[in-house]
C-alpha positions as CSV (number, residue, x, y, z in Angstrom):
1,X,0.0,0.0,0.0
2,X,1.5,3.4,-1.0
3,X,2.3,5.9,1.6
4,X,0.3,9.1,1.4
5,X,1.0,12.4,3.2
6,X,-1.7,13.7,5.5
7,X,-3.7,16.6,4.1
8,X,-3.0,19.8,5.9
9,X,-6.0,21.7,7.3
10,X,-5.4,25.0,9.0
11,X,-6.9,25.5,12.4
12,X,-9.3,28.2,11.1
13,X,-10.8,25.6,8.7
14,X,-11.7,23.1,11.4
15,X,-15.2,23.3,12.8
16,X,-15.7,24.1,16.4
17,X,-16.5,21.2,18.8
18,X,-20.0,22.5,19.4
19,X,-22.3,22.0,16.4
20,X,-24.5,24.7,15.1
21,X,-28.2,24.0,16.0
22,X,-30.3,22.7,13.2
23,X,-32.5,25.0,11.2
24,X,-35.5,23.6,12.9
25,X,-33.9,24.3,16.3
26,X,-33.2,27.8,15.2
27,X,-36.9,28.3,14.4
28,X,-37.1,27.8,10.7
29,X,-39.3,24.7,10.8
30,X,-42.4,26.3,12.3
31,X,-45.6,26.9,10.5
32,X,-45.3,30.7,11.2
33,X,-41.9,30.8,9.5
34,X,-43.3,28.9,6.5
35,X,-46.0,31.6,6.1
36,X,-43.4,34.4,6.3
37,X,-41.2,32.6,3.8
38,X,-44.1,32.2,1.3
39,X,-45.0,35.9,1.8
40,X,-41.4,37.0,0.9
41,X,-41.3,34.7,-2.1
42,X,-44.6,36.1,-3.4
43,X,-43.5,39.7,-2.6
44,X,-40.2,39.4,-4.5
45,X,-41.8,37.4,-7.4
46,X,-39.2,34.7,-7.3
47,X,-36.4,37.1,-8.3
48,X,-33.1,37.2,-6.4
49,X,-32.6,40.6,-4.9
50,X,-28.8,40.6,-5.5
51,X,-28.4,39.3,-9.1
52,X,-32.0,40.1,-10.2
53,X,-32.4,36.7,-11.9
54,X,-35.5,34.6,-11.7
55,X,-34.8,31.8,-9.3
56,X,-35.7,28.6,-11.2
57,X,-35.5,25.2,-9.8
58,X,-36.6,23.5,-6.6
59,X,-37.8,25.2,-3.4
60,X,-34.3,24.5,-2.0
61,X,-32.9,27.1,-4.3
62,X,-35.0,29.9,-2.7
63,X,-33.2,31.3,0.3
64,X,-34.9,33.9,2.6
65,X,-32.1,36.2,3.9
66,X,-32.2,38.4,6.9
67,X,-31.0,41.9,5.7
68,X,-30.1,42.7,9.3
69,X,-28.7,39.8,11.3
70,X,-31.3,38.0,13.4
71,X,-30.7,37.9,17.2
72,X,-30.1,34.4,18.4
73,X,-33.0,34.5,20.9
74,X,-35.4,36.1,18.4
75,X,-38.0,33.9,16.7
76,X,-37.3,33.5,13.0
77,X,-40.7,34.8,12.1
78,X,-40.4,37.9,14.3
79,X,-38.4,39.8,11.7
80,X,-40.7,42.2,9.7
81,X,-41.1,41.4,6.0
82,X,-39.1,44.5,5.0
83,X,-36.1,43.0,6.9
84,X,-36.1,39.9,4.7
85,X,-35.2,39.4,1.1
86,X,-35.2,36.5,-1.4
87,X,-31.8,35.3,-2.7
88,X,-30.8,32.5,-4.9
89,X,-28.6,29.8,-3.5
90,X,-25.4,31.2,-5.1
91,X,-26.0,34.8,-3.9
92,X,-26.9,33.7,-0.4
93,X,-23.7,31.7,-0.2
94,X,-21.6,34.7,-1.4
95,X,-23.3,37.0,1.2
96,X,-22.8,34.4,4.0
97,X,-19.1,34.0,3.2
98,X,-18.5,37.7,3.1
99,X,-20.2,38.1,6.5
100,X,-22.6,40.9,5.6
């Protein structure tokens, strides 16, 4: 069996020991959140608010984004509709990685 060098992973790439709570545990599985989610999708007409392209595909490609970061203790559906926007999966990933 050939010898293989271990892959280096910097410390900042490793996940912390405590796992992030699931989306359901963070309040995104409730019926109230699903109503808010549908209202944002209807308001924005299925168009991503960053790239302005029609979000085609499955429901998983539609991401509801908090324009202002949600407080940890705050219920997901407590955010007013004008504080939420519809993003495509790609734009939501970009925004999340940039941290704004």
